[in-house]
Structures are given as structure tokens and as C-alpha cells.
C-alpha positions as CSV (number, residue, x, y, z in Angstrom):
1,M,0.0,0.0,0.0
2,P,1.9,3.1,-1.3
3,G,0.0,5.5,0.9
4,S,0.7,3.5,4.0
5,A,4.4,3.2,3.1
6,S,4.6,7.0,2.5
7,T,3.0,7.7,5.9
8,T,5.3,5.2,7.6
9,R,8.3,6.8,6.0
10,S,7.2,10.3,6.9
11,V,6.7,9.3,10.5
12,F,10.1,7.6,10.7
13,V,11.9,10.7,9.2
14,T,10.0,13.0,11.6
15,V,11.1,11.0,14.6
16,I,14.7,11.0,13.4
17,V,14.6,14.8,13.0
18,V,13.1,15.2,16.5
19,A,15.8,12.9,18.0
20,L,18.5,14.9,16.3
21,A,17.3,18.2,17.6
22,G,19.3,19.5,20.5
23,C,22.1,17.1,21.4
24,S,23.2,18.8,24.6
25,S,21.7,17.7,28.0
26,H,20.2,19.8,30.7
27,A,23.3,19.2,32.8
28,H,25.5,20.9,30.1
29,R,23.0,23.8,29.6
30,V,22.9,24.8,33.3
31,R,26.6,24.3,34.0
32,D,27.5,28.0,33.7
33,A,24.6,29.1,35.8
34,R,25.6,26.7,38.6
35,H,29.2,27.7,38.4
36,A,28.2,31.4,38.8
37,Y,26.2,30.5,41.9
38,F,29.0,28.6,43.5
39,S,31.3,31.5,42.6
40,N,29.0,33.9,44.4
41,D,28.1,35.7,41.2
42,L,24.3,35.7,41.9
43,S,23.3,38.2,39.3
44,A,25.0,36.2,36.6
45,A,23.4,33.0,38.0
46,T,19.9,34.6,37.8
47,S,20.4,35.9,34.3
48,L,21.7,32.6,33.0
49,L,18.8,30.6,34.6
50,E,16.2,33.1,33.3
51,E,17.7,32.9,29.8
52,A,17.6,29.1,29.8
53,E,14.1,29.1,31.2
54,S,12.9,31.2,28.2
55,H,14.3,28.7,25.7
56,R,13.6,25.4,27.5
57,P,10.0,25.1,28.7
58,R,10.4,21.4,29.6
59,E,13.2,22.4,32.0
60,R,11.4,25.4,33.4
61,D,10.6,24.0,36.8
62,C,14.2,22.7,37.5
63,L,15.5,26.2,36.5
64,I,12.9,27.9,38.8
65,L,14.0,25.7,41.7
66,D,17.6,26.8,41.2
67,R,16.4,30.4,40.9
68,A,14.7,30.0,44.3
69,M,18.0,29.0,45.9
70,V,19.6,32.0,44.3
71,A,16.9,34.3,45.7
72,L,17.2,32.8,49.1
73,A,21.0,33.4,49.1
74,Q,20.4,37.0,47.9
75,G,18.3,37.7,51.0
76,A,14.9,37.4,49.3
77,P,13.1,34.6,51.2
78,A,9.6,35.8,50.1
79,D,10.6,35.5,46.4
80,A,12.1,32.1,47.1
81,E,9.0,30.9,48.8
82,S,6.8,32.1,45.9
83,L,8.9,30.3,43.4
84,L,9.0,27.1,45.4
85,R,5.3,27.1,46.0
86,D,4.6,27.4,42.3
87,V,6.8,24.4,41.4
88,R,5.3,22.4,44.3
89,N,1.8,22.9,42.9
90,R,2.9,22.0,39.3
91,F,4.7,18.9,40.5
92,D,1.6,17.8,42.3
93,H,-0.4,18.3,39.2
94,L,2.1,16.4,37.0
95,E,1.8,13.3,39.2
96,Q,-1.1,12.4,37.0
97,K,0.1,10.3,34.1
98,D,0.0,11.7,30.5
99,V,-0.3,8.8,28.1
100,A,0.6,10.8,25.0
101,E,3.8,12.1,26.6
102,S,4.7,8.6,27.8
103,S,4.2,7.2,24.3
104,L,6.4,10.0,22.8
105,A,9.1,9.3,25.4
106,M,9.2,5.7,24.1
107,L,10.1,7.0,20.7
108,T,12.6,9.6,21.8
109,D,13.7,9.7,25.5
110,D,12.5,10.7,28.9
111,T,13.2,14.4,28.2
112,A,10.0,14.4,26.0
113,K,7.9,14.2,29.2
114,A,7.2,17.2,31.5
115,Y,9.5,16.9,34.5
116,A,7.4,16.0,37.6
117,G,10.4,16.0,40.0
118,E,12.1,13.2,41.8
119,D,10.5,12.1,45.0
120,Y,13.3,13.6,47.1
121,E,12.9,16.9,45.3
122,K,9.1,17.0,46.1
123,V,9.9,16.5,49.8
124,M,12.8,19.0,49.8
125,I,10.6,21.7,48.2
126,R,8.4,21.6,51.3
127,A,11.4,21.6,53.6
128,M,12.9,24.7,51.8
129,L,9.5,26.3,51.9
130,A,9.5,26.0,55.7
131,L,13.0,27.5,56.0
132,S,12.1,30.3,53.6
133,N,8.9,31.1,55.5
134,L,10.8,30.9,58.8
135,M,13.2,33.6,57.6
136,Q,10.2,35.9,57.2
137,D,7.3,35.9,59.8
138,G,7.2,32.1,60.2
139,S,3.4,32.1,60.0
140,D,3.2,29.2,57.6
141,A,6.3,27.3,58.7
142,V,4.5,24.6,60.7
143,A,2.1,24.0,57.8
144,Y,5.0,23.5,55.4
145,C,6.6,21.1,57.9
146,L,3.4,19.0,58.1
147,Q,3.4,18.9,54.2
148,V,7.0,17.5,54.4
149,D,5.7,14.6,56.5
150,Q,2.5,14.2,54.4
151,K,4.4,14.0,51.1
152,Q,6.8,11.4,52.6
153,R,3.9,9.3,53.6
154,E,2.3,9.5,50.1
155,I,5.6,8.4,48.5
156,S,6.0,5.5,50.9
157,E,2.4,4.3,50.4
158,R,2.8,4.5,46.6
159,A,6.1,2.6,46.8
160,A,4.5,0.0,49.0
161,A,1.6,-0.5,46.6
162,A,4.0,-1.0,43.7
163,S,6.3,-3.3,45.6
164,P,6.0,-7.1,45.9
165,G,4.3,-7.9,49.2
166,G,3.5,-4.3,49.7
167,K,6.9,-3.6,51.3
168,P,8.5,-0.4,50.1
169,P,12.2,-0.1,49.8
170,S,14.0,1.5,52.8
171,I,14.9,5.1,52.1
172,A,16.1,8.1,54.2
173,N,13.6,10.5,55.6
174,V,13.7,14.3,55.7
175,A,14.0,15.0,59.4
176,V,14.4,18.8,59.1
177,G,10.6,19.2,58.7
178,A,9.9,17.5,62.0
179,Y,12.8,19.4,63.6
180,L,11.5,22.8,62.5
181,R,8.0,21.9,63.7
182,G,9.4,21.0,67.2
183,V,11.4,24.2,67.3
184,V,8.4,26.4,66.5
185,Q,6.0,24.5,68.9
186,E,8.5,24.7,71.7
187,E,8.7,28.5,71.3
188,S,5.0,28.7,72.1
189,H,5.9,27.9,75.7
190,L,2.7,25.9,75.6
191,H,2.8,23.0,73.1
192,Y,5.6,21.1,74.6
193,D,3.9,17.8,73.9
194,D,3.7,18.6,70.2
195,A,7.4,19.6,70.3
196,E,8.3,16.3,72.1
197,R,6.5,14.2,69.4
198,A,8.3,16.1,66.7
199,F,11.7,15.7,68.3
200,A,11.0,12.0,68.8
201,T,10.4,11.7,65.1
202,V,13.7,13.4,64.4
203,A,15.5,11.0,66.7
204,S,13.9,8.1,64.9
205,W,14.7,9.3,61.4
206,E,18.1,10.9,62.0
207,P,19.7,9.0,64.9
208,R,23.1,10.4,64.1
209,F,21.8,13.9,65.0
210,E,23.0,14.0,68.6
211,P,21.5,17.4,69.7
212,V,18.0,16.0,69.4
213,K,18.5,14.1,72.7
214,L,18.8,17.5,74.5
215,D,15.9,18.8,72.5
216,L,13.7,15.9,73.7
217,A,14.8,16.3,77.4
218,R,14.1,20.0,77.2
219,A,10.6,19.5,75.7
220,R,9.8,16.9,78.3
221,S,10.8,19.3,81.1
222,G,8.7,22.1,79.6
223,V,11.4,24.8,79.5
224,H,12.2,26.7,76.3
225,S,15.0,28.7,77.9
226,D,16.0,30.3,81.2
227,S,14.4,33.6,82.2
228,G,16.1,36.5,80.4
229,N,17.4,34.3,77.6
230,G,16.4,33.6,74.1
231,V,17.5,31.1,71.5
232,V,19.3,31.5,68.2
233,Y,19.1,28.7,65.6
234,V,21.8,28.8,63.0
235,F,20.8,26.8,59.9
236,A,23.5,26.1,57.3
237,L,23.1,24.8,53.8
238,V,26.5,22.9,53.6
239,G,28.2,21.5,50.5
240,R,27.3,21.1,46.9
241,G,24.3,18.7,46.7
242,P,23.3,15.9,44.4
243,Y,22.8,16.3,40.7
244,K,22.4,14.0,37.7
245,E,24.8,13.2,34.9
246,E,24.5,10.8,31.9
247,V,26.1,7.4,32.1
248,L,26.1,4.2,30.0
249,A,24.6,1.3,31.9
250,A,24.5,-2.4,31.0
251,A,21.2,-4.2,31.2
252,T,20.7,-6.1,34.5
253,S,18.6,-9.2,35.0
254,D,16.1,-7.2,37.1
255,A,15.8,-4.4,34.5
256,L,15.3,-7.0,31.7
257,L,12.5,-8.6,33.6
258,I,10.8,-5.3,34.0
259,A,11.5,-4.4,30.4
260,D,10.0,-7.7,29.2
261,R,6.7,-7.0,31.0
262,I,6.6,-3.5,29.4
263,V,7.4,-4.8,25.9
264,S,4.8,-7.6,26.2
265,A,2.2,-5.0,27.1
266,V,2.8,-2.7,24.2
267,G,2.8,-5.2,21.3
268,P,3.9,-8.5,19.9
269,R,7.7,-7.9,20.3
270,T,10.4,-9.8,22.2
271,L,13.6,-8.7,23.9
272,P,16.7,-9.5,21.9
273,P,19.1,-11.9,23.5
274,T,21.7,-9.1,24.1
275,I,21.2,-5.4,24.8
276,A,24.0,-2.9,24.3
277,P,24.6,-0.4,27.2
278,V,22.0,2.3,27.3
279,K,22.1,6.0,28.4
280,V,20.6,6.6,31.8
281,P,20.9,9.3,34.4
282,A,23.0,8.7,37.6
283,I,22.9,10.7,40.9
284,V,26.3,12.3,41.7
285,V,27.1,13.6,45.2
286,P,30.4,15.6,44.8
287,A,33.2,15.4,47.3
288,N,33.0,18.6,49.3
289,A,35.8,20.5,50.9
290,I,33.7,21.4,54.0
291,D,31.5,19.3,56.3
292,S,30.2,21.8,58.8
293,V,30.1,25.5,59.9
294,A,31.9,26.8,62.9
295,V,30.1,29.4,64.9
296,D,31.6,32.0,67.3
297,V,29.6,34.2,69.6
298,N,31.0,37.6,70.6
299,G,34.5,36.4,69.5
300,R,34.4,33.2,71.4
301,A,34.2,29.7,69.8
302,A,30.7,28.2,70.4
303,A,30.2,25.0,68.4
304,L,29.8,23.4,65.0
305,T,26.6,22.9,63.1
306,Q,25.4,19.3,62.8
307,T,23.5,17.5,60.1
308,V,19.7,17.2,60.6
309,T,19.1,16.1,57.0
310,D,21.5,14.5,54.6
311,V,20.1,15.5,51.2
312,G,22.8,13.6,49.2
313,R,22.1,10.4,51.1
314,L,18.3,10.9,50.6
315,A,18.8,11.4,46.8
316,V,21.0,8.4,46.4
317,A,18.7,6.1,48.4
318,Q,15.6,7.1,46.4
319,F,17.3,6.9,43.1
320,E,18.7,3.4,43.9
321,A,15.1,2.3,44.6
322,E,14.0,3.4,41.1
323,K,17.2,2.6,39.1
324,Q,16.0,-0.7,37.6
325,E,12.8,0.9,36.4
326,I,14.7,3.7,34.7
327,L,17.1,1.2,33.1
328,A,14.1,-0.9,32.0
329,R,12.5,2.0,30.2
330,A,15.7,2.7,28.3
331,I,15.9,-0.9,27.2
332,V,12.3,-0.8,26.0
333,R,13.0,2.3,24.0
334,R,15.9,0.5,22.4
335,V,13.7,-2.4,21.4
336,L,10.9,-0.2,20.1
337,K,13.3,1.8,18.0
338,K,14.8,-1.2,16.4
339,A,11.3,-2.6,15.8
340,A,10.3,0.7,14.1
341,V,13.3,0.5,11.8
342,Y,12.4,-3.1,10.8
343,A,8.7,-2.2,10.4
344,T,9.6,0.7,8.1
345,K,11.8,-1.4,5.9
346,D,9.1,-4.0,5.6
347,A,6.5,-1.4,4.8
348,L,8.7,0.1,2.1
349,A,9.7,-3.4,0.8
350,V,13.4,-2.4,1.1
351,N,15.4,-5.2,-0.5
352,D,18.6,-3.6,-2.0
353,G,21.7,-3.5,0.1
354,L,22.4,0.3,-0.1
355,T,18.9,1.3,1.0
356,N,18.9,-1.3,3.7
357,L,22.3,0.0,5.0
358,A,20.9,3.6,5.0
359,F,18.0,2.6,7.1
360,D,20.2,0.7,9.5
361,A,22.5,3.8,9.8
362,A,19.5,6.0,10.5
363,G,18.5,3.6,13.2
364,V,21.9,3.8,14.8
365,V,21.8,7.6,14.7
366,W,18.3,7.5,16.2
367,E,19.6,5.4,19.1
368,A,22.8,7.4,19.5
369,T,21.0,10.8,19.8
370,E,19.0,9.6,22.8
371,K,19.7,11.5,25.9
372,A,19.5,10.5,29.6
373,D,17.1,12.8,31.5
374,T,19.5,14.8,33.7
375,R,16.9,17.4,34.7
376,C,17.1,18.0,38.4
377,W,17.3,20.6,41.2
378,G,21.0,21.2,41.0
379,L,21.5,23.8,43.7
380,L,20.3,21.9,46.7
381,P,22.9,21.5,49.5
382,E,24.5,18.2,50.4
383,T,23.3,18.6,54.0
384,I,21.0,20.9,56.0
385,Q,22.7,21.6,59.4
386,V,21.7,23.4,62.5
387,L,23.2,24.7,65.8
388,R,21.1,25.8,68.8
389,L,22.4,28.6,71.0
390,E,20.8,29.8,74.1
391,L,21.9,33.4,74.8
392,P,21.0,36.3,77.1
393,A,18.6,38.8,75.5
394,G,20.3,41.6,73.7
395,T,22.5,42.0,70.6
396,H,25.3,39.5,69.9
397,Q,27.9,39.1,67.2
398,L,27.8,35.8,65.4
399,T,30.8,34.7,63.3
400,L,30.4,31.9,60.8
401,R,33.3,30.0,59.2
402,P,33.3,26.9,57.0
403,A,34.9,23.9,58.7
404,R,36.4,20.6,57.9
405,L,36.9,17.8,60.4
406,G,36.1,20.3,63.2
407,R,38.6,23.0,62.1
408,P,37.7,26.3,60.4
409,I,39.2,26.5,56.9
410,G,37.7,29.5,55.3
411,A,37.0,33.2,55.7
412,A,35.0,34.5,58.7
413,H,31.6,36.2,58.2
414,T,30.2,38.2,61.1
415,T,26.6,39.5,61.6
416,A,24.7,41.1,64.5
417,V,21.8,39.1,65.9
418,E,19.2,40.4,68.3
419,V,18.1,37.9,70.9
420,L,14.7,38.3,72.5
421,D,13.7,37.0,75.9
422,G,11.9,33.6,75.5
423,R,12.0,33.8,71.7
424,N,13.7,32.1,68.8
425,T,15.8,34.0,66.3
426,Y,16.8,32.2,63.0
427,V,19.9,32.6,61.0
428,L,20.5,31.0,57.6
429,A,23.7,30.8,55.6
430,S,24.7,28.9,52.4
431,F,28.2,27.4,52.2
432,P,28.2,25.2,49.1
433,T,32.0,25.6,49.1
434,Q,34.6,27.2,51.4
435,N,33.0,30.5,50.5
436,L,29.8,32.0,51.7
437,V,27.3,32.4,48.9
438,G,25.1,35.5,49.2
439,K,24.1,36.9,52.6
440,I,23.7,35.6,56.1
441,L,19.9,35.9,56.6
442,I,18.4,36.9,59.9
443,S,14.7,36.1,60.5
444,Q,12.3,39.0,60.8
445,S,10.8,39.5,64.3
446,P,7.0,39.6,63.9
447,R,6.9,37.3,67.0
448,S,7.5,40.5,69.0
449,P,4.3,42.2,70.4
450,G,2.2,44.0,67.8
451,A,3.6,42.2,64.8
452,G,1.6,39.0,64.6
453,H,2.1,37.5,68.1
454,T,1.9,38.5,71.7
455,F,4.1,37.0,74.3
456,D,4.0,36.8,78.1
457,R,6.6,34.5,79.7
458,S,4.6,34.3,82.9
459,R,1.7,32.8,80.9
460,Q,4.1,30.6,78.9
461,A,2.4,31.2,75.6
462,I,2.9,32.9,72.3
463,R,-0.5,33.4,70.8
464,P,-1.0,33.8,67.0
465,V,-3.2,36.7,66.1
466,A,-4.1,35.8,62.5
467,E,-4.8,32.5,60.9
468,P,-1.9,31.4,58.7
469,S,-2.9,31.2,55.0
470,E,-0.8,28.1,54.2
471,T,-2.0,26.4,57.3
472,A,-5.6,26.9,56.1
473,S,-4.8,25.6,52.7
474,F,-3.0,22.6,54.1
475,M,-6.0,21.8,56.3
476,I,-8.3,22.0,53.2
477,R,-6.0,19.6,51.2
């Protein structure tokens, strides 16, 4: 049938053209923007990310997540929160499957699909929302923390439903959400039972975080701080975090079993006896020069920050749980592409050697131009760390320095912090390398009387005046 053959040929040529379009990966396209961020050139990082966003709509959300980290470092937590919230909502919507996109991805690669975020990224968005909000008035911080736990439960339940025997793979948990919830509840001087439950969760999820033992004891005793003292929490985003790069991977027996089921479901095809290595993404956690931040108070050494959430470990654990599925999809694409070449040759009745060779060459090119999906949130830290300091009310000078193996190794950065009686003050700094990126952020103080909360230590309560918007929306959802 000439018409059918012509249509088949047109489709085949179109797919080849699409496959050849744009050979560079997301990782290569954002390399300069990330380098600018790590070099503390935040204006250049923002410009490069915005430029890439205008040309790459399928990478838009990854780029916005990186822009949120830049905004936070620049001292604009409200902008960061707005950007993070928009991506959170789109990722939630994209959890619905798109059959057309999935079909196109089988003919090209996974970059044809809208990026819905890795599971660890969906959880970390909510954690960074809580931190961003805390650096403002903190009115929605608890709601975001609850969303961290809720999203982790959803992911775990989905994994259990898809796993043999209903047992999900063991992965790391994001303890910073529970920790922040405990910190905020403790500051109320009223909800110590809620604080205790939150700190108990942190102890379960992050047993290596030693300070939580003191947090638990303090919550059980019902004492936020001694009279006349307040508390400073220094949060540090330490080290360059996980990112994706393209690698060649050989087919494993587990991946072949999954691929066989997929191939059987899409048509009368079989897996070839051998499969050449295929392109897949891999999670990379770079070796970092620093592992903590040293904090001095008024010129005297205080302590080091400690890890409450290991983002790199979380990313690797979740990626390992999904690796065989990713590899299986790449194998299936290889099978379907080969089948498409054979079907096209049959439809066109190709029987001379030169034409047959041309089609085989086109098939090789089609396979060679496939790209691994390296889209990701590339400016996350390796770890989120914290240090709690109880200090007398008044103004104090805090000095932060990057540290390695307990010893400061970089430049000192000093900022003035006001400590309020019976209150929390929050400090946030980004140290992806030995150099501070952006500013040291100090939380706003709407917790003071007349700015959202009233406080009376004798009554042991901080009473919210207005209902938080994000808390209301969380309750609705």
C-alpha cells in the first residue's frame, strides 16, 4: 500500500529529526549558571537561569527551583517561597500520568515528558518552603513542615503499593521538617507535647543527630529557655548537593524482567538476547571541601553545626530504589526503535543493500542521539545543618566560618543578631564551598508584640493573632 508506506516513511523521518534536535543535555546547559552560583556571582546565575528558562520550557521547573535557591541566598526569602510554591503545585499536578507524553518518550527519550520532579525533590521543596517562611514571619512554617511529612507518607504508600508484598524499599527521611515543627512548637511555651513528638520523630529518622537528645529532654521538662534568655538557631546549607549526569549502563537481570513486561504490554515484540549499554541518568554527590560550619559568639568559639538532613544520602537512596525501572524504560526504547526501523523497511519493501544500509544507519543515529534525563534541582545543598544557641537577651555578634573535620578552613563572616527573651531567632547561611554564597539571613521578628504574636513568659504562651494562609490551605487539602 503506497499511501501506508509513504506515511510510515514520513513518521520515521520526523522521529529521526526530532531525535537529532538539540544534542546537549540539561546538565550541560545549566553548567555555567551553577558555576556562577558557586562562585557567588548571583546576578549572573539569575540571568543565565532566566535565559535558559525562556528557551527550554520542559526544563522550566528545574530552573525555577535553582532560581529559588539564588533568591534565598540573595536575601529574598519571600521570592524564594513564591517560586518554590509554584513548582510544588505544578509537580503535584504532574503526578497524573500523560499517556501521549509517555508514548512519545518511548520513541525519543524521557526528556520528552514534562518533568514532575524526583521524590526527594518533592519533599525537599516543602522543607525549603518551611525554611524560607521561617526567615520571614514564620506564620506558615508549621504547615509546610506538616506537608513534608505528608508527602513522605504519600511516597512511601505509593512505593508499598507497587512493591512485591506491599513492602516499600527502605529510604532516608527528611528530618528537618519534623525538627522545625518541634522548634516552633517549643517557642510557644505551651505546646511542649507537640514539640516532644516532633523531636522523637527526628530521633527516629536521623539517629546520628545527637543534639535531638537534648531537645527531647528540654521539651519533656517544659522549659524553652532560662528567664532572660532567648534562643538562636543557626541553619547552614552545607556543601554542593546531588545532581544528575548521563552514564552508560549495562542491562541487569532485574531491568530485563521489568522491560520484558513492558514490551509484552505494548505489542507482539520480544527482547533481543543481548542489549548494548543504554544511556541513563545517575545521581552524583560531589566530594565537598567542608563538612560543617563553625560558629563563634562575641568572639568566642561556640560549636559546630550538625546535620539534621543529609540531602545527598536521601537522593541516592531514592534513586537506587528506582534505578531498575529507569534502566528498563531505556531498554524498552531500544527495542521499540529497532522494531520501528524493521517495520519501516518491511512497509517500504526495502530489498537492496544500499537502502537497507541507509535505514540501519538511520536507526543507529536515532539510538545514538537519545539523551538521559539529567533534569534536576541542582543547587540543593549536600546537607542541612543546625546549631542551637541559648543566649542572654540583647545584641550578639555571630561569626560563621566553613569547617572541615572540626577545624575552620575559610574566611570569617560576622553578623549582628538580636536575641529576645523567651523567643527564637533564626539565622540561615549557604556554604556550598569554602566561600559563603550571598548573605547571612536573619529572621524577621514579627513574633514581637504587635507584629503577629503576643508573648508573656509568665503565661508561657505565644498566641498567634491571625490564621496562617498556608495552614488553612493545608487543612483543606
